[in-house]
C-alpha positions as CSV (number, residue, x, y, z in Angstrom):
1,X,204.3,-21.4,-37.1
2,X,207.1,-21.1,-39.6
3,X,208.8,-22.2,-42.8
4,X,212.2,-23.9,-42.6
5,X,214.7,-23.7,-45.4
6,X,217.8,-25.9,-45.5
7,X,220.1,-24.9,-48.3
8,X,223.2,-26.7,-49.5
9,X,224.1,-27.7,-46.0
10,X,227.3,-29.7,-45.4
11,X,228.7,-31.0,-42.2
12,X,232.3,-32.3,-41.5
13,X,233.9,-33.8,-38.5
14,X,237.5,-33.0,-39.0
15,X,238.4,-34.1,-42.5
16,X,235.4,-36.4,-42.8
17,X,232.4,-34.9,-44.6
18,X,229.2,-36.6,-43.3
19,X,226.5,-34.4,-44.8
20,X,226.7,-33.5,-48.5
21,X,224.8,-30.4,-50.0
22,X,221.5,-31.2,-48.3
23,X,218.6,-29.1,-49.6
24,X,215.2,-29.3,-48.0
25,X,212.3,-26.8,-47.9
26,X,209.6,-27.2,-45.2
27,X,206.4,-25.3,-45.6
28,X,204.5,-23.6,-42.8
29,X,202.5,-26.2,-40.9
30,X,204.0,-29.1,-42.8
31,X,204.9,-32.5,-41.1
32,X,208.2,-33.5,-42.6
33,X,210.0,-36.8,-41.7
34,X,213.7,-37.4,-42.1
35,X,214.1,-41.2,-42.6
36,X,217.0,-43.5,-43.4
37,X,219.2,-46.2,-42.0
38,X,221.3,-45.7,-38.9
39,X,224.3,-43.4,-39.6
40,X,222.7,-41.7,-42.6
41,X,222.9,-38.2,-41.0
42,X,219.2,-37.6,-40.1
43,X,219.8,-36.8,-36.4
44,X,222.8,-34.7,-37.3
45,X,220.7,-32.7,-39.7
46,X,218.0,-32.2,-37.0
47,X,220.6,-31.1,-34.4
48,X,221.9,-28.5,-36.9
49,X,218.4,-27.1,-37.3
50,X,218.2,-27.0,-33.5
51,X,221.6,-25.3,-33.2
52,X,223.1,-28.2,-31.2
53,X,225.6,-28.9,-34.1
54,X,227.4,-26.3,-36.1
55,X,227.1,-26.1,-39.9
56,X,230.2,-26.5,-42.0
57,X,228.7,-24.9,-45.1
58,X,225.3,-23.8,-46.4
59,X,222.4,-22.0,-44.6
60,X,219.5,-22.9,-42.4
61,X,216.7,-20.3,-42.2
62,X,213.6,-20.3,-39.9
63,X,210.8,-18.0,-41.0
64,X,213.1,-16.4,-43.5
65,X,215.9,-15.6,-40.9
66,X,219.2,-17.3,-41.2
67,X,220.0,-19.0,-37.9
68,X,223.4,-20.5,-38.6
69,X,225.1,-18.6,-35.8
70,X,222.0,-18.2,-33.5
71,X,222.0,-19.8,-30.1
72,X,219.4,-22.7,-29.8
73,X,217.3,-20.8,-27.2
74,X,216.9,-17.9,-29.6
75,X,215.6,-20.0,-32.5
76,X,212.1,-20.4,-31.1
77,X,212.1,-24.2,-31.6
78,X,211.2,-27.0,-29.2
79,X,212.8,-30.4,-29.3
80,X,211.4,-33.7,-28.1
81,X,214.1,-36.3,-27.4
82,X,214.3,-40.1,-27.7
83,X,215.0,-40.5,-23.9
84,X,212.3,-37.9,-22.8
85,X,215.0,-35.8,-20.9
86,X,212.6,-35.2,-17.9
87,X,213.8,-34.1,-14.5
88,X,213.1,-37.0,-12.2
89,X,212.8,-34.8,-9.0
90,X,210.1,-32.6,-10.5
91,X,206.4,-33.3,-11.0
92,X,204.8,-33.5,-14.4
93,X,203.5,-29.9,-14.0
94,X,207.0,-28.7,-13.0
95,X,208.7,-30.4,-15.9
96,X,206.2,-28.9,-18.3
97,X,206.5,-25.4,-16.9
98,X,210.2,-25.3,-16.2
99,X,211.3,-23.6,-19.4
100,X,208.6,-20.9,-18.9
101,X,209.9,-20.4,-15.3
102,X,213.4,-19.9,-16.7
103,X,212.0,-17.4,-19.2
104,X,210.6,-15.3,-16.3
105,X,206.9,-16.0,-16.9
106,X,204.5,-15.4,-14.1
107,X,203.0,-18.2,-12.1
108,X,199.6,-17.5,-13.6
109,X,201.0,-17.7,-17.2
110,X,202.8,-20.9,-16.4
111,X,199.7,-22.5,-14.8
112,X,197.5,-21.5,-17.8
113,X,200.1,-22.8,-20.4
114,X,200.6,-26.1,-18.5
115,X,196.8,-26.5,-18.1
116,X,196.2,-26.0,-21.9
117,X,198.9,-28.5,-22.8
118,X,197.6,-31.0,-20.3
119,X,194.2,-30.7,-21.9
120,X,195.6,-31.3,-25.3
121,X,197.5,-34.4,-24.2
122,X,195.1,-35.7,-21.6
123,X,197.6,-35.3,-18.7
124,X,195.5,-33.6,-16.0
125,X,195.4,-36.7,-13.9
126,X,199.2,-36.9,-13.9
127,X,200.3,-33.4,-13.1
128,X,201.3,-34.1,-9.5
129,X,203.2,-37.3,-10.3
130,X,206.9,-37.6,-11.0
131,X,208.3,-39.2,-14.2
132,X,209.2,-42.4,-12.3
133,X,205.5,-43.0,-11.6
134,X,204.6,-42.9,-15.3
135,X,204.6,-45.3,-18.2
136,X,206.8,-44.8,-21.2
137,X,203.9,-43.4,-23.3
138,X,202.9,-41.0,-20.5
139,X,206.5,-39.8,-20.2
140,X,206.6,-39.1,-23.9
141,X,203.4,-37.1,-23.7
142,X,204.9,-35.0,-20.9
143,X,208.0,-34.4,-23.1
144,X,205.6,-33.2,-25.8
145,X,203.7,-31.1,-23.3
146,X,206.9,-29.4,-22.3
147,X,207.5,-28.5,-25.9
148,X,203.9,-27.3,-26.5
149,X,203.9,-24.8,-23.6
150,X,206.7,-22.8,-25.2
151,X,204.5,-22.2,-28.3
152,X,207.5,-22.6,-30.6
153,X,207.7,-21.9,-34.3
154,X,209.0,-25.4,-35.1
155,X,208.8,-28.7,-33.3
156,X,211.7,-31.1,-33.7
157,X,211.3,-34.8,-32.8
158,X,214.4,-37.0,-32.6
159,X,213.2,-40.7,-32.8
160,X,210.7,-40.1,-29.9
161,X,209.0,-43.5,-30.2
162,X,212.0,-45.8,-30.4
163,X,212.0,-46.7,-26.7
164,X,208.3,-47.8,-26.8
165,X,206.9,-51.3,-27.4
166,X,205.2,-52.0,-30.8
167,X,201.6,-51.5,-29.7
168,X,202.4,-48.3,-27.9
169,X,204.3,-46.9,-30.9
170,X,201.2,-47.3,-33.0
171,X,199.1,-45.5,-30.4
172,X,201.7,-42.7,-30.0
173,X,202.0,-42.2,-33.8
174,X,198.3,-41.5,-33.9
175,X,198.6,-39.1,-31.0
176,X,201.4,-37.1,-32.6
177,X,199.6,-36.9,-35.9
178,X,196.5,-35.7,-34.1
179,X,198.6,-33.1,-32.2
180,X,200.0,-31.8,-35.5
181,X,196.5,-31.4,-36.9
182,X,195.2,-29.7,-33.8
183,X,198.1,-27.2,-33.5
184,X,198.8,-26.7,-37.2
185,X,202.4,-27.0,-36.2
186,X,205.5,-27.1,-38.4
187,X,207.2,-30.4,-37.5
188,X,210.6,-31.9,-38.4
189,X,210.6,-35.5,-37.3
190,X,213.5,-38.1,-37.4
191,X,213.0,-41.8,-37.5
192,X,214.7,-44.9,-38.8
193,X,211.3,-46.6,-39.1
194,X,209.9,-46.2,-42.6
195,X,206.4,-47.4,-41.5
196,X,206.4,-44.5,-39.0
197,X,207.4,-42.2,-41.9
198,X,204.7,-43.5,-44.2
199,X,201.9,-43.2,-41.7
200,X,202.7,-39.7,-40.3
201,X,204.4,-37.5,-42.9
202,X,203.1,-34.9,-45.3
203,X,206.5,-35.2,-46.9
204,X,209.4,-37.6,-46.5
205,X,213.1,-36.9,-47.0
206,X,215.0,-40.1,-47.6
207,X,218.7,-39.8,-46.5
208,X,221.5,-42.2,-47.2
209,X,225.1,-41.7,-46.3
210,X,224.6,-37.9,-45.7
211,X,222.8,-37.3,-49.0
212,X,219.2,-36.7,-50.0
213,X,218.0,-39.6,-52.1
214,X,214.5,-38.4,-52.7
215,X,211.9,-36.0,-51.3
216,X,208.1,-36.5,-51.8
217,X,204.8,-37.6,-50.3
218,X,204.7,-41.1,-48.9
219,X,202.8,-42.5,-51.8
220,X,205.1,-40.7,-54.3
221,X,208.0,-42.5,-52.8
222,X,206.2,-45.8,-52.6
223,X,204.8,-45.7,-56.2
224,X,207.7,-44.0,-58.0
225,X,211.0,-44.5,-56.1
226,X,213.8,-42.5,-57.7
227,X,216.3,-45.2,-57.3
228,X,216.9,-48.7,-56.0
229,X,217.9,-47.5,-52.5
230,X,214.5,-45.7,-52.0
231,X,212.6,-48.6,-53.5
232,X,214.2,-51.1,-51.1
233,X,214.0,-48.8,-48.0
234,X,210.3,-47.7,-48.4
235,X,207.8,-50.5,-48.0
236,X,207.4,-53.5,-45.7
237,X,208.0,-56.2,-46.7
238,X,210.7,-54.7,-48.9
239,X,210.5,-54.5,-52.7
240,X,211.9,-57.6,-54.6
241,X,214.8,-57.1,-57.0
242,X,215.9,-59.5,-59.8
243,X,218.3,-59.1,-62.7
244,X,216.7,-59.0,-66.1
245,X,217.7,-58.7,-69.7
246,X,215.6,-56.9,-72.3
247,X,214.0,-59.0,-75.1
248,X,211.4,-58.2,-77.7
249,X,208.2,-57.2,-75.9
250,X,209.5,-57.7,-72.4
251,X,212.3,-58.7,-70.1
252,X,213.7,-62.1,-69.3
253,X,214.5,-62.9,-65.7
254,X,217.9,-64.3,-65.1
255,X,217.5,-68.1,-64.9
256,X,214.3,-68.2,-67.0
257,X,210.9,-66.6,-67.3
258,X,209.5,-63.6,-69.2
259,X,207.7,-60.5,-67.9
260,X,205.8,-58.1,-70.1
261,X,207.0,-54.5,-69.8
262,X,207.0,-51.6,-72.2
263,X,210.5,-50.0,-72.2
264,X,212.9,-48.6,-74.8
265,X,215.9,-49.7,-72.7
266,X,218.3,-52.4,-73.7
267,X,220.9,-54.7,-72.2
268,X,220.5,-55.6,-68.5
269,X,218.6,-54.0,-65.7
270,X,217.3,-54.6,-62.2
271,X,213.5,-55.3,-62.1
272,X,211.7,-54.3,-58.9
273,X,208.3,-55.4,-57.8
274,X,206.5,-55.2,-54.5
275,X,205.3,-58.4,-52.7
276,X,201.6,-57.4,-53.1
277,X,201.9,-57.1,-56.8
278,X,202.9,-60.7,-57.4
279,X,200.3,-63.5,-57.6
280,X,200.8,-67.2,-57.3
281,X,199.4,-70.1,-59.4
282,X,199.8,-73.8,-59.6
283,X,200.8,-73.6,-63.3
284,X,202.8,-71.4,-65.6
285,X,199.9,-70.2,-67.6
286,X,199.0,-66.4,-67.6
287,X,197.0,-65.3,-64.5
288,X,194.0,-63.4,-65.8
289,X,196.1,-62.0,-68.7
290,X,198.4,-60.0,-66.4
291,X,201.6,-61.9,-67.2
292,X,203.2,-63.5,-70.3
293,X,204.0,-66.6,-68.4
294,X,204.6,-67.7,-64.8
295,X,208.1,-67.9,-63.3
296,X,208.8,-71.2,-61.5
297,X,209.7,-70.9,-57.9
298,X,210.1,-73.2,-54.9
299,X,208.3,-72.3,-51.6
300,X,210.8,-71.7,-48.9
301,X,208.9,-70.3,-46.0
302,X,205.2,-69.4,-45.2
303,X,204.3,-66.7,-42.6
304,X,200.6,-66.2,-42.0
305,X,199.8,-62.9,-40.3
306,X,196.0,-63.0,-40.4
307,X,195.1,-60.4,-43.1
308,X,198.0,-61.5,-45.3
309,X,200.4,-64.5,-45.7
310,X,204.0,-63.7,-46.6
311,X,205.5,-66.4,-48.8
312,X,209.2,-66.6,-49.5
313,X,210.1,-68.4,-52.7
314,X,213.3,-69.3,-54.4
315,X,213.4,-68.9,-58.2
316,X,214.1,-72.2,-59.8
317,X,216.4,-70.8,-62.5
318,X,218.6,-68.3,-60.5
319,X,218.1,-69.2,-56.9
320,X,217.1,-65.6,-56.0
321,X,214.6,-65.2,-53.2
322,X,211.2,-63.5,-53.8
323,X,208.7,-62.4,-51.2
324,X,205.0,-62.5,-52.1
325,X,202.1,-61.1,-50.0
326,X,199.1,-63.4,-50.5
327,X,195.6,-62.5,-49.3
328,X,194.3,-66.0,-50.0
329,X,194.7,-68.7,-47.4
330,X,195.7,-71.5,-49.8
331,X,197.7,-74.3,-48.2
332,X,201.4,-73.9,-49.1
333,X,204.2,-76.1,-48.0
334,X,208.0,-75.6,-48.2
335,X,209.4,-77.5,-51.2
336,X,206.4,-77.1,-53.4
337,X,206.7,-75.5,-56.8
338,X,204.5,-72.5,-57.6
339,X,204.5,-70.0,-60.4
340,X,204.9,-66.2,-60.0
341,X,202.9,-63.8,-62.1
342,X,204.1,-60.1,-62.0
343,X,201.5,-57.3,-62.4
344,X,202.9,-55.3,-65.4
345,X,201.2,-52.1,-64.1
346,X,203.4,-52.1,-61.0
347,X,206.9,-52.9,-62.3
348,X,210.0,-50.8,-61.7
349,X,213.3,-50.8,-63.6
350,X,216.6,-49.6,-62.2
351,X,220.0,-49.2,-63.8
352,X,222.4,-52.0,-62.8
353,X,225.3,-49.7,-62.1
354,X,223.9,-46.4,-60.8
355,X,220.7,-47.8,-59.3
356,X,218.7,-44.9,-60.8
357,X,215.2,-45.5,-62.1
358,X,214.8,-46.2,-65.8
359,X,211.9,-44.3,-67.3
């Protein structure tokens, strides 16, 4: 496999710059996920690595060799598309071996390569079928098999699971991760689904409006987001944000309520806390010594999921909505008043203007 180096890459369409000085290093055998909202530039960046889009500035190197002006077929990469891109008139075996046939490989070489890929992906029973006779998950495995037979240096995945239903997406996530571990492949994977990114990646690159917001392991991004955008994008349900002002020994939430937090900052800030780091009580007294006082809130909506219950509450003082992830099955009804207790070990502070994390 190979290292991939993306250095100071920019992309413009006419006078509009859509990618801004993107810098990402991918180690040999690493599974890197590009994640971000629609239109953030992640698919554009993937297509530039593949050679399907030109680069306006910067360099892309694969295995130490700059490939800016190299034709896609000469980059020794394989791409798996969102829509599978299979030939409907060909069988599974023909689809998987077609690139090798074009490359002038012998029938024996093609048969062996297709057979090896079919074993890895459990496709032997489907080799004589055509794509129209397969389910969406089976078609996606064929698309992956077509990539595997080429034995590329780098695998590129462009939102390969977005056309599948929720249950099948979970299954295919596990299959792709197992494939990566089996092959030791270098993978660059694009998705808009941050759960997909969290569960599959060795390293995540969070993009927003053509810029890299943060690069790190899934838990790095979850536990120490660099800014409010990353904090709000990574995690489901999303992190809660409330405006606070600094007081002696803590911060005061807009509309009332104090939270203990050690910080040398002053003035106003945005406090962030994840739903699982808030507990509920029937009174405003401290909950097990974890909070200075409870923050009064009105229950708005209750969503039991089985393992957890998601409770949306409206702060009595400011009217802001807070989401809490409860593991208890206490009866809660809309309109009731409960008190929020924030875990001081899991609080995040962000600058009101820049959105950057406050140390």
